[in-house]
Each structure stands twice: as structure tokens, then as C-alpha cells.
C-alpha positions in Angstrom: 0.8 7.1 13.3 -0.9 9.7 11.1 -1.5 8.5 7.5 -3.7 11.1 5.7 -4.9 10.4 2.2 -3.4 7.4 0.5 -4.4 8.7 -2.9 -2.6 11.9 -2.3 0.5 10.1 -1.2 0.6 7.9 -4.3 0.4 10.9 -6.6 3.7 11.5 -8.4 5.4 8.6 -6.6 7.8 6.0 -8.2 7.5 2.4 -7.0 9.5 -0.7 -7.8 7.7 -4.0 -7.6 9.8 -7.2 -7.9 8.2 -10.4 -9.1 5.5 -8.8 -11.3 4.0 -11.7 -13.3 1.4 -13.4 -11.2 -1.4 -13.5 -8.7 1.0 -11.9 -5.9 4.3 -13.4 -8.0 4.1 -16.6 -9.9 4.1 -19.9 -8.0 4.0 -23.6 -8.7 3.2 -25.1 -5.4 -0.5 -25.4 -6.2 0.1 -27.6 -9.2 1.9 -30.2 -7.0 -1.0 -30.0 -4.5 -3.5 -30.7 -7.3 -1.5 -33.6 -8.6 -1.8 -35.2 -5.3 -5.5 -34.6 -5.0 -6.0 -36.3 -8.4 -3.7 -39.2 -7.6 -5.3 -42.6 -8.2 -8.8 -41.5 -9.1 -8.3 -38.4 -7.0 -8.9 -40.1 -3.7 -6.4 -38.1 -1.7 -6.4 -34.3 -1.2 -3.5 -33.1 0.8 -2.2 -30.1 -1.0 -4.5 -27.3 -0.1 -3.0 -25.4 2.8 -0.4 -22.8 2.1 0.2 -20.7 -0.7 1.5 -19.8 -0.7 3.8 -19.0 -4.3 0.9 -17.8 -2.4 1.7 -14.5 -3.8 1.1 -15.6 -7.3 -1.7 -13.0 -7.6 -0.5 -10.2 -5.4 1.8 -8.3 -7.7 -0.8 -8.1 -10.5 -3.5 -7.1 -8.0 -1.2 -4.4 -6.6 -0.3 -3.0 -10.1 -4.0 -3.0 -11.2 -5.1 -1.3 -7.9 -2.5 1.5 -8.2 -3.3 2.3 -11.9 -7.0 2.2 -11.3 -7.3 4.4 -8.2 -4.4 6.7 -8.8 -3.5 7.2 -12.5 -1.3 10.1 -11.4 1.3 7.8 -9.9 4.6 8.8 -11.5 6.0 5.4 -12.4 5.7 1.7 -11.6 8.9 -0.1 -12.3 8.1 -3.9 -12.7 11.1 -6.2 -12.3 10.6 -9.4 -14.5 13.1 -12.2 -15.0 14.0 -11.8 -18.7 17.0 -11.6 -20.9 16.4 -8.1 -22.2 13.8 -5.3 -22.4 12.0 -6.7 -25.4 11.4 -10.1 -23.8 10.5 -8.5 -20.5 7.9 -6.3 -22.3 6.6 -9.4 -24.1 6.2 -11.2 -20.8 4.3 -8.2 -19.3 2.0 -8.0 -22.3 1.4 -11.8 -22.5 1.3 -12.6 -18.8 0.1 -9.6 -16.9 -2.0 -7.0 -18.8 -4.1 -9.6 -20.6 -5.5 -10.9 -17.4 -9.2 -10.7 -16.8 -8.1 -8.8 -13.6 -7.5 -5.7 -15.7 -11.0 -5.7 -17.2 -12.3 -2.8 -15.0 -9.2 -0.7 -15.7 -9.6 -1.3 -19.4 -13.3 -0.2 -19.2 -12.4 2.8 -17.1 -9.5 3.9 -19.3 -10.9 3.1 -22.7 -8.7 4.1 -25.6 -6.3 5.7 -23.2 -5.1 2.5 -21.6 -2.1 1.9 -23.9 -0.9 5.4 -23.4 -1.3 5.1 -19.6 0.7 1.9 -19.5 3.5 3.2 -21.7 3.7 6.4 -19.6 3.3 4.9 -16.1 4.9 1.4 -16.4 8.5 0.6 -17.0 9.2 -3.1 -17.4 12.7 -3.9 -16.1 14.5 -7.1 -17.1 16.3 -8.5 -14.2 16.9 -11.2 -11.6 16.8 -10.6 -7.8 19.3 -13.4 -7.3 22.0 -11.2 -8.8 23.8 -8.1 -7.7 21.9 -4.9 -8.6 18.9 -7.1 -9.3 20.6 -8.2 -12.6 19.6 -4.8 -14.2 22.1 -4.6 -17.1 21.3 -1.1 -18.4 23.3 1.5 -16.4 21.0 4.4 -17.4 18.0 2.5 -16.1 19.8 1.6 -12.9 20.7 5.3 -12.3 17.2 6.4 -13.1 15.7 4.0 -10.5 18.3 4.9 -7.8 17.4 8.6 -8.3 13.7 8.3 -8.6 12.3 5.5 -6.5 10.2 6.4 -3.4 9.1 2.8 -2.5 10.3 -0.7 -3.1 8.0 -3.7 -2.7 9.7 -7.1 -2.8 7.2 -9.8 -3.8 9.6 -12.0 -5.8 10.0 -15.5 -4.4 9.9 -19.2 -5.1 7.3 -20.9 -3.0 7.8 -24.6 -3.8 8.0 -26.4 -0.4 10.7 -28.6 -1.7 12.4 -26.3 -4.2 16.1 -26.9 -5.0 18.0 -25.5 -2.0 20.4 -23.6 -4.2 17.4 -21.9 -6.0 15.4 -21.2 -2.9 18.5 -19.8 -1.1 19.3 -17.6 -4.1 15.8 -16.1 -4.4 14.2 -16.2 -1.0 17.3 -15.4 1.1 20.0 -13.8 -0.9 17.4 -12.3 -3.3 16.0 -10.4 -0.3 19.5 -9.2 0.5 20.1 -8.1 -3.1 16.8 -6.1 -3.1 17.8 -4.5 0.2 21.2 -3.5 -1.1 19.6 -2.1 -4.2 17.3 -0.1 -2.0 20.2 1.4 -0.1 21.4 3.1 -3.3 18.0 4.8 -3.8 18.6 8.4 -2.6 14.9 9.2 -2.3 13.6 5.9 -0.9 11.1 6.3 1.9 10.2 2.7 2.7 11.1 -0.8 1.8 8.2 -3.4 2.0 9.2 -7.0 2.1 6.4 -9.6 1.6 7.1 -12.8 3.4 4.7 -15.5 4.7 3.1 -16.0 8.1 4.3 -19.6 8.0 7.9 -18.7 8.8 6.6 -19.6 12.2 7.2 -23.2 11.5 5.1 -25.8 13.3 4.2 -23.6 16.3 0.7 -23.9 17.8 -1.4 -21.5 19.8 -1.2 -17.7 19.4 1.7 -16.8 17.1 2.8 -13.2 17.7 4.4 -10.8 15.2 7.9 -11.2 16.4 11.0 -11.0 14.2 13.7 -13.7 13.8 17.2 -12.6 14.7 20.2 -13.6 12.7 21.3 -17.1 13.6 18.1 -17.9 15.6 16.5 -21.3 15.2 13.1 -22.7 16.0 14.3 -25.8 17.9 17.3 -24.6 19.9 19.8 -26.1 17.6 23.3 -24.5 17.4 23.4 -21.1 15.7 22.3 -20.8 12.1 25.0 -19.3 9.9 23.4 -18.2 6.6 26.8 -17.8 4.8 27.7 -21.3 5.9 24.4 -22.5 4.3 25.6 -21.0 1.0 28.9 -22.8 1.3 27.2 -26.1 2.1 25.2 -25.7 -1.2 28.4 -24.9 -3.2 30.2 -27.9 -1.7 27.4 -30.3 -2.5 27.1 -29.0 -6.1 30.8 -29.2 -6.6 30.8 -32.8 -5.4 27.8 -33.8 -7.6 29.5 -32.2 -10.6 32.8 -34.0 -9.9 30.9 -37.3 -9.7 29.3 -36.6 -13.1 25.8 -36.6 -11.7 22.9 -36.0 -14.1 20.8 -32.9 -13.9 17.9 -34.9 -12.6 20.1 -36.4 -9.9 21.4 -32.9 -9.0 17.9 -31.5 -8.7 16.8 -34.4 -6.4 19.9 -34.0 -4.3 19.4 -30.3 -3.9 15.7 -30.8 -3.0 16.7 -33.3 -0.3 19.4 -31.0 1.0 17.0 -28.2 1.4 14.6 -30.3 3.5 17.4 -31.7 5.5 18.9 -28.3 6.4 15.5 -26.9 7.2 14.7 -29.7 9.7 18.1 -29.3 11.3 17.1 -25.9 12.5 13.4 -26.5 13.2 11.6 -25.5 10.0 9.5 -28.1 8.2 10.4 -27.3 4.5 12.8 -25.4 2.3 10.3 -22.6 1.4 9.6 -21.3 4.9 13.2 -21.9 6.0 14.7 -19.7 3.2 11.9 -17.1 3.7 12.8 -16.9 7.4 16.5 -16.5 6.6 15.5 -13.8 4.1 13.8 -11.9 7.0 16.9 -12.4 9.2 19.2 -11.0 6.5 17.3 -7.8 5.7 16.7 -7.0 9.4 20.4 -7.5 10.2 21.5 -5.3 7.3 18.8 -2.7 7.1 20.8 0.0 9.1 18.6 3.1 9.3 16.2 2.1 6.5 12.4 2.1 7.1 11.7 -1.6 6.7 8.3 -3.3 6.9 7.6 -7.0 6.6 4.2 -8.2 5.5 3.3 -11.8 6.4 0.1 -12.9 4.6 -1.5 -16.3 5.4 -3.4 -18.3 2.7 -4.4 -15.9 -0.1 -7.7 -16.4 -1.8 -9.8 -14.8 -4.5 -10.6 -11.1 -4.4 -13.3 -9.9 -2.0 -14.5 -6.8 -3.7 -11.9 -5.2 -6.1 -11.5 -4.8 -8.9 -14.5 -7.2 -8.8 -15.4 -10.1 -6.5 -14.0 -13.6 -7.0 -11.0 -13.1 -9.3 -8.5 -15.9 -9.0 -5.7 -17.3 -11.1 -4.5 -20.8 -11.3 -5.0 -23.8 -9.1 -3.9 -22.9 -5.6 -4.3 -23.8 -1.9 -7.9 -24.8 -1.0 -9.0 -24.4 -4.6 -7.4 -27.7 -5.6 -9.8 -29.4 -3.2 -12.8 -27.5 -4.6 -11.7 -28.4 -8.2 -11.3 -32.1 -7.5 -14.5 -32.2 -5.4 -16.7 -30.3 -7.9 -15.6 -32.5 -10.7 -16.4 -35.6 -8.7 -12.8 -36.8 -8.5 -12.4 -36.3 -4.8 -13.6 -38.9 -2.4 -11.1 -38.6 0.4 -9.9 -35.6 2.6 -6.8 -35.7 4.7 -6.8 -33.1 7.5 -8.4 -32.0 10.8 -11.9 -30.5 10.0 -12.0 -28.8 13.3 -8.8 -26.9 12.6 -8.8 -23.2 11.7 -7.8 -22.4 8.1 -6.4 -18.9 7.9 -7.5 -17.4 4.6 -7.4 -13.8 3.5 -8.6 -12.3 0.1 -6.0 -11.0 -2.2 -7.3 -7.5 -2.4 -7.2 -7.2 1.4 -3.5 -8.2 1.4 -2.8 -5.6 -1.3 -4.7 -2.9 0.7 -2.7 -3.7 3.8 0.5 -3.4 1.8 -0.5 0.0 0.5 -1.6 1.4 3.8 1.5 0.1 5.6 3.6 1.6 2.8 2.0 5.0 3.2 2.2 5.0 7.0 5.8 4.1 7.2 6.9 6.3 4.3 5.3 9.3 6.0 6.7 8.5 9.3 10.0 6.6 8.7 11.4 4.7 11.6 14.6 2.7 12.2 12.4 0.0 14.0 11.4 -3.0 12.0 7.6 -3.5 11.9 5.9 -6.8 11.1 2.3 -7.1 10.0 0.6 -10.5 9.9 -2.3 -10.3 7.6 -4.9 -13.1 8.0 -8.2 -14.0 9.6 -7.6 -16.6 12.2 -7.5 -14.1 15.1 -10.4 -11.9 14.2 -12.7 -14.0 12.1 -11.8 -17.7 12.3 -12.9 -20.2 9.7 -12.7 -24.0 10.0 -12.1 -26.6 7.4 -15.5 -28.1 8.3 -17.0 -24.9 7.0 -15.2 -25.2 3.7 -16.3 -28.8 3.3 -19.9 -27.7 3.9 -19.6 -24.8 1.4 -18.4 -27.1 -1.3 -21.3 -29.6 -0.8 -23.9 -26.8 -0.7 -22.6 -25.1 -3.8 -22.0 -28.1 -6.1 -25.3 -29.7 -5.0 -27.2 -26.6 -6.2 -24.9 -25.8 -9.1 -23.2 -29.0 -10.3 -20.3 -28.9 -12.7 -21.3 -30.0 -16.2 -18.8 -32.5 -17.5 -17.6 -33.0 -21.1 -20.6 -35.3 -21.8 -23.0 -32.6 -20.8 -24.0 -34.4 -17.7 -24.1 -32.8 -14.2 -21.6 -34.2 -11.7 -23.1 -35.5 -8.5 -21.2 -34.8 -5.4 -21.5 -36.3 -1.9 -19.8 -36.6 1.4 -16.1 -37.5 1.4 -14.1 -39.9 3.6 -12.2 -37.8 6.2 -8.8 -39.0 7.4 -8.3 -36.9 10.4 -5.1 -38.4 11.7 -1.9 -39.6 10.2 -2.6 -43.1 11.6 -5.9 -43.2 9.7 -4.1 -42.1 6.5 -1.5 -44.9 6.8 -4.3 -47.4 7.4 -6.1 -46.1 4.4 -3.0 -46.3 2.2 -2.2 -49.8 3.4 -5.6 -51.2 2.7 -6.3 -49.5 -0.6 -2.8 -49.3 -2.2 0.1 -50.8 -0.3 -1.4 -54.3 0.1 -2.7 -54.4 -3.6 0.8 -53.3 -4.6 2.3 -56.2 -2.7 -0.1 -58.5 -4.5 0.8 -57.1 -7.8 4.4 -57.6 -7.0 3.9 -61.3 -6.4 1.8 -61.6 -9.6 4.5 -59.8 -11.6 7.1 -62.3 -10.3 4.9 -65.2 -11.1 4.3 -64.0 -14.7 8.0 -63.3 -15.3 7.9 -59.5 -15.0 4.9 -59.2 -17.4 3.3 -56.6 -15.2 6.6 -54.7 -14.4 5.5 -51.5 -16.0 2.2 -51.4 -14.2 3.9 -52.3 -10.9 6.6 -49.6 -11.3 4.1 -47.0 -12.2 1.9 -47.7 -9.2 4.9 -47.9 -6.9 6.2 -44.6 -8.1 2.8 -42.9 -7.6 2.5 -44.2 -4.1 6.0 -43.1 -3.2 5.2 -39.7 -4.7 2.1 -39.3 -2.5 3.9 -40.5 0.7 6.7 -37.9 0.0 4.2 -35.1 -0.4 2.2 -36.1 2.6 5.3 -36.0 4.7 6.3 -32.7 3.2 2.9 -31.0 3.9 2.2 -32.9 7.1 2.9 -30.0 9.4 0.1 -28.0 7.8 -2.5 -30.7 7.5 -3.2 -30.4 11.2 -1.9 -26.9 11.8 -3.2 -25.4 15.1 -1.6 -21.9 15.1 -3.5 -18.6 15.3 -1.8 -15.6 13.9 -1.9 -12.6 16.1 -2.6 -9.4 14.1 -2.2 -6.8 16.9 0.1 -4.6 14.7 -2.2 -5.0 11.7 -5.1 -3.8 13.9 -3.2 -0.8 15.0 -2.6 0.0 11.4 -6.3 -0.3 10.7 -7.1 2.0 13.6 -4.5 4.5 12.5 -6.1 4.5 9.0 -9.6 5.1 10.4 -8.4 7.9 12.7 -6.4 9.6 10.0 -9.3 9.7 7.6 -7.8 7.3 5.1 -10.1 6.2 2.3 -11.1 3.1 4.3 -13.8 2.2 1.8 -11.2 1.9 -0.9 -8.3 0.5 1.2 -10.2 -2.0 3.4 -8.4 -4.9 5.0 -10.4 -5.9 8.1 -11.4 -9.6 7.9 -13.9 -9.1 10.7 -16.4 -7.9 8.1 -16.2 -10.9 5.9 -19.3 -13.1 6.0 -17.7 -16.4 5.2 -21.0 -18.1 4.1 -21.5 -15.3 1.5 -17.9 -15.1 0.5 -17.5 -18.8 -0.3 -21.0 -19.5 -1.7 -21.4 -16.3 -3.7 -17.9 -15.0 -4.4 -15.0 -17.5 -4.0 -16.3 -20.8 -5.3 -18.2 -19.1 -8.3 -14.9 -17.2 -9.0 -12.8 -20.3 -9.2 -15.4 -22.1 -11.2 -15.3 -19.2 -13.7 -11.6 -18.5 -13.7 -9.9 -21.8 -12.7 -12.2 -24.8 -13.7 -11.3 -26.1 -17.2 
């Protein structure tokens, strides 16, 4: 593969990016993780493993990178879920361009920034769950079909237990809708679909960059029929509506249905199940289109660009750092010896851009998958992360609202599910049983307290079961294809200093102590 200059390729190109409002596209999974880590004096931290709306930063990082390094790009079309152009533009101005991420671009462009944005960016109101991406304006649709050179699909919902109808509509049929839209683009050179490495399910050992064929399952169950899954959802919704179920009841039923259907076919949760089906659909229907699937692992703060350490929101391992640094975390659930596969956001974006250029210049009917992570070339373990947190917050403690430094210490490690259940039984379940007896003896006087504690314990148990496959994950993601892409970039004279994505060169000690943790303290801690 010969790539040549990436900057030269980007000049005068038109690119559509779906999901353009967040760190790769907006996600909520991290909030749920953090809620667990703060549960009952924040003694349990389980939600820190996958991003994965792990791409909640990637679309913004991509847009910023293109505008900063190649201001002569012709047009960036950004698809945002909005009712009309006015509200879409408001979302862009209020949620994207105001980010600290764009500080370097603002300094570089000066007074010309507004004119650059108005000239180079077209904000498109739409919805990938609808035909033609929900783009209502025919003139704009025609313009995109005639002008687009590249489509990058970042839009997704990444809640592990999202409503099945929502996840299926966005992650599976949404991918199909973007592909069908791409087929109408007469100049299109390549379609980039950003998925997740964790479509692999609960596999262990070396996980290769293979594709999942239509109907394939992870556990040998009878063939998966994606259209049938849609019918299952419709039937369940019709039944619930006929029974007069409340919206809350419908939401819970849809969440339970997604988990149930995922486990039938071997996937641990609704998110990775629907993302896997999305991959199946676009591979099956791509015809002669040049299609590339990017599978990032856990995305963390920027390594170098536009500046080191930029992060947004509470996500993945950051929820642990936040709880620990503020002195609220005393217990850690997970295997400290296990490898945690993290990759900085700017490296993921650079991999997307280089893959885009390579496959646009040399279109192929073959599907190519790139797993972008660090576990194969530069493994990091949870024990290292625990040590980094202790070293950093011991030297630079968080100052609480009273102006006093928070002292941190070693945490209790629950390294098996059995130890977790014993911990819960001793500290919470048995006291709950005692409270139940006291409540009965005092004629339900403590009912509110009992119900609240019972609800919180059930909430934690549900989330632990939901994220259990990743708490002790033993997979290593093979990145052979990604290494071939890096080699092609070096051999072709690509601007490798600008479009770097080799995790081998990351010094994890330096990254966590001097870049990542300071970054989340600055941008995330409140």
C-alpha cells in the first residue's frame, strides 16, 4: 500500500462525520460506572473498563485535527441529531467548538476562525436511525451525494444495557443506513466505520482482526437473523403498549430484552451485540465499496495533540482515578494482573485518518479491519494504574472544598467474584437483613431507609453482573493489520510525526503521571 502525503490527500476533500458532538461521539456509559464507584461511600469501583460511548471524544478530536493541519480541506459535513439547521448549529456552537480542545486551533487561526468554520463546516441536522440519515433538505442531500469523498461513521449508543430498540436502531440499522447513504455518493472513495474491539465478546488469549459474517454467533447457537431481531423488538413493544405499560416499565423491559438476546448468541451485553451486528450488516451489503472497520480499545486522553492530556467527561478508568483522588474509593473490583488495553484519543484519530487515505487511494472490494490498541505491542496492567494513582495523589493531593488536602492510601482489592460476594454479604447484605428485622419490629418506621438501601444494593449487583466479563478480561488484541498500516505509512513518506499511532513509543509511567492524570484533574475533576 502506497499512501503518499496525507496532507496533500486531505486538500479539497469533502468528508461526512456522523455523531459529531463528543469526545469520539457522545456517550453515557461512564456516568453509570462512576455512580457505582461512589455507591455507599464509594467503596466499590467496577465501572472503569470499556468506553467505550468510548468514542465520546473522537469526532471532536477528528474535526479539530483536520481543521488544524489542513485548513484547505474542502468541507466537513457534521451530522448532528437535531430538529432543524438552526438547532443543529446551536448544538455545534454550544457543544463542540467551545471545547478547550479547540484552543490551539483558535490561537492558530485568530480572527479568521469564524470565517474558517463557516466556510469549511456544514452542520447537518439528521438521525442515522432513519433512511437517508434523516436529512430533510433535498438540496443538502443532493449536495452531499455529489460532493462527498469520505464518510466516517462514529455515531453510536454505548450504554451496555441500552434499550434494545434504541441500540438496534443506532448501532445496527444505523450502520446500515449510513452505508446505504454512502452508496448514493457518486465520488465516494472510502467508507470508515468505527466499531469497538470488544465485539469479540468474552474471548481470551490473542484476538485476531477477523470479521463476523452475517448470522455468525460467538457460542455456536443457531443462526442469528438480524431482521428477526427487529421483529422481536416490535412484537415486544406492541405487547407492552397493548398492556398499557408505563414508559418506565417499557424502558426496563427493553433493557432486559437486549441483554437476554445478546446472551442467547454469546455476547455479554446489548452494546457489543448490536455493534457486532452492525459490522455484519455493512459487510454483507457493501458490494464493491471500499470499506474499513476501525476497532479501538479503551480510549484515553490525548497523548500529544492538540496538546497532551485533553479529556472530556468521566469515562472508563478515569472514574476510578476521580473516586480515588477525592478519597472516596476504598475498594477495587478486578484482577490487578490483567492487561488493560488503553490507547490515547489522538492516536485513534491518526489511525483513522491514515487508514482513510490508504484505502481511498487504493480502493479494494476486500473488507479491512484495524484493531487499534496497546495490549499487543505495549501492554499495561491494572496494577500499574493503581500505582500511578497512589504516586500522583500522594505528591499532588486533591484539595477538597474545605481547603484541606485529601490523603489517599492503599485500597482493598477484590480480585475474584467470590471475594466480591463475600464483601457484599458482610458489609451490606447482612446489615440489610438486620435493618429489615428492625423495620418489622418498629412497624415499618425504617421502611424508607430499608427500601433505599435495598435498591442501591440491587443496582450494584446488576451492574457488577453487567460488567463482569470485563472486570477480569484476559484478551490481547492482535494489531497485525494496524502494524502493516504503520509500516506502509513509514515507507510511503507519510508525515509520521504528525499522524503517529504506534503505542510502542508510549512511556506509560510518563503518560499517566505527567499527562493523563494531570489532564483529568484539570478537565474532569469538579
